[in-house]
C-alpha positions as CSV (number, residue, x, y, z in Angstrom):
1,M,192.9,-45.3,-268.8
2,S,191.4,-42.0,-269.7
3,D,192.4,-40.2,-272.9
4,R,193.9,-37.3,-270.9
5,I,196.2,-39.6,-268.9
6,A,197.3,-41.3,-272.1
7,L,198.1,-37.9,-273.6
8,A,200.2,-36.9,-270.6
9,R,202.1,-40.2,-270.7
10,K,202.7,-39.8,-274.5
11,V,204.4,-36.5,-273.7
12,F,206.3,-37.5,-270.5
13,N,207.7,-40.6,-272.2
14,K,209.6,-38.4,-274.6
15,C,211.0,-36.0,-271.9
16,E,214.2,-36.1,-269.9
17,K,214.5,-34.5,-266.5
18,S,217.1,-31.8,-266.3
19,P,219.1,-30.8,-263.2
20,D,216.8,-27.8,-262.6
21,G,213.7,-30.0,-262.6
22,C,212.4,-29.3,-266.1
23,F,210.9,-32.2,-268.0
24,E,212.5,-31.3,-271.4
25,W,210.8,-32.5,-274.5
26,Q,213.3,-34.4,-276.7
27,Q,211.5,-34.5,-280.0
28,A,210.4,-31.9,-282.6
29,A,210.2,-28.2,-281.6
30,S,208.9,-25.0,-283.1
31,A,211.2,-22.3,-284.5
32,K,210.9,-20.6,-281.0
33,G,212.0,-23.8,-279.2
34,Y,208.6,-25.0,-278.0
35,G,208.0,-28.7,-278.0
36,R,205.5,-30.0,-280.5
37,I,203.6,-33.2,-280.8
38,R,201.3,-34.6,-283.4
39,I,197.9,-35.9,-282.2
40,K,195.4,-37.2,-284.7
41,R,197.4,-35.5,-287.6
42,K,197.5,-32.1,-285.9
43,L,200.4,-30.4,-284.2
44,Y,200.1,-29.1,-280.6
45,L,202.5,-27.5,-278.1
46,T,203.6,-30.1,-275.6
47,H,203.2,-27.9,-272.6
48,R,199.6,-27.1,-273.6
49,V,198.9,-30.9,-274.0
50,V,200.2,-31.5,-270.5
51,A,198.1,-28.6,-269.1
52,Y,195.0,-30.1,-270.9
53,A,195.7,-33.6,-269.8
54,L,195.9,-32.4,-266.2
55,G,192.7,-30.3,-266.4
56,M,194.5,-27.0,-266.2
57,V,192.9,-25.8,-269.5
58,D,189.8,-27.0,-271.3
59,D,191.1,-27.0,-274.9
60,L,194.1,-28.5,-276.6
61,G,194.4,-25.8,-279.2
62,N,193.2,-22.3,-280.1
63,P,193.5,-20.9,-276.6
64,E,191.4,-18.0,-275.5
65,R,193.2,-14.8,-274.8
66,D,192.7,-15.4,-271.1
67,E,194.0,-18.9,-271.1
68,C,197.7,-19.1,-272.0
69,V,200.0,-21.8,-270.5
70,L,203.1,-20.0,-269.2
71,H,206.4,-21.4,-268.2
72,R,207.6,-20.3,-264.7
73,C,211.0,-21.8,-265.6
74,D,211.3,-19.9,-268.9
75,N,212.2,-23.1,-270.7
76,P,210.0,-23.5,-273.8
77,R,210.7,-27.3,-274.0
78,C,209.6,-27.9,-270.4
79,C,206.5,-30.0,-269.7
80,N,206.8,-30.3,-265.9
81,P,203.3,-29.4,-264.6
82,D,205.0,-27.8,-261.5
83,H,206.6,-25.3,-263.9
84,L,203.4,-24.4,-265.8
85,E,200.8,-21.9,-264.8
86,I,197.7,-20.4,-266.5
87,G,197.8,-16.8,-267.4
88,T,196.5,-14.2,-269.8
89,L,198.1,-13.0,-273.0
90,T,198.9,-9.9,-271.1
91,D,200.7,-11.9,-268.4
92,N,202.6,-13.7,-271.2
93,M,203.7,-10.5,-272.8
94,Q,204.7,-9.0,-269.4
95,Q,206.9,-12.0,-268.7
96,C,208.4,-11.7,-272.2
97,L,209.4,-8.1,-271.4
98,E,210.6,-8.8,-267.8
99,R,212.8,-11.7,-269.1
100,G,214.2,-9.8,-272.1
101,R,212.6,-12.0,-274.7
102,H,210.3,-9.5,-276.4
103,W,211.2,-8.8,-280.1
104,S,211.6,-5.1,-279.3
105,Q,214.4,-5.9,-276.9
106,R,216.6,-7.6,-279.5
């Protein structure tokens, strides 16, 4: 079994499927609600680990500005690959504004 498949299984084994199709992470989360998992003593965002495991991105951490993993479902705990897409930091900020999640809208 490849290391990437093992990473995906490690995440999916700790998710529960919600009625709307999200694979919701059931373990630790960041202050903003994003799933977090420890791999080799370092914390990573679970949705990014899934994107890496499936070859959507080339790096587990420290993403480039033009390689954000976005949630189509707007659920920060979701790890369903069908709900994830690659976008830029600009795309991410645009979604934040459109969905009323930007700090300036609070």
